[in-house]
Steps between C-alpha positions, in 0.01 A plus 500: 500500500786695652823307451681686781233400750497145365877473542478617862202299627723232656688767699186657650335405829228243434200730553651770277578242230142369510355850472732597214427174315123546513538858373707371206226271369335635187143630536421300184556172685197270509324514839549127572870516413536819706348329803728198459807723468403700808444176692838357393674826594325508839614142571861560397724423800767756409574785262709272278190296422303818426778596261488159329122525451529845347788397271277219374222754437746726318640221285155373412380850415789559262446168323808336650313251718527127443204350312333224696677581826329414826512870591303599188255218561450622858380837369329376184270283712402798716 
């Protein structure tokens, strides 16, 4: 995941932020989780929310997510 892009998602126009976010998702992501992420990104009302989603993905991917969080459960149940 490109940190520079991640840091600038909230400053991008919404459509650009959505496109960049989807491109940042790892190809190793499980298909059900990928679909849920794409759906959440598509429903995001602004680029700040897209940024928040992708920071959660980044934190989880680096092992810095919170165990038992509702966010992890949302994707674990996918």
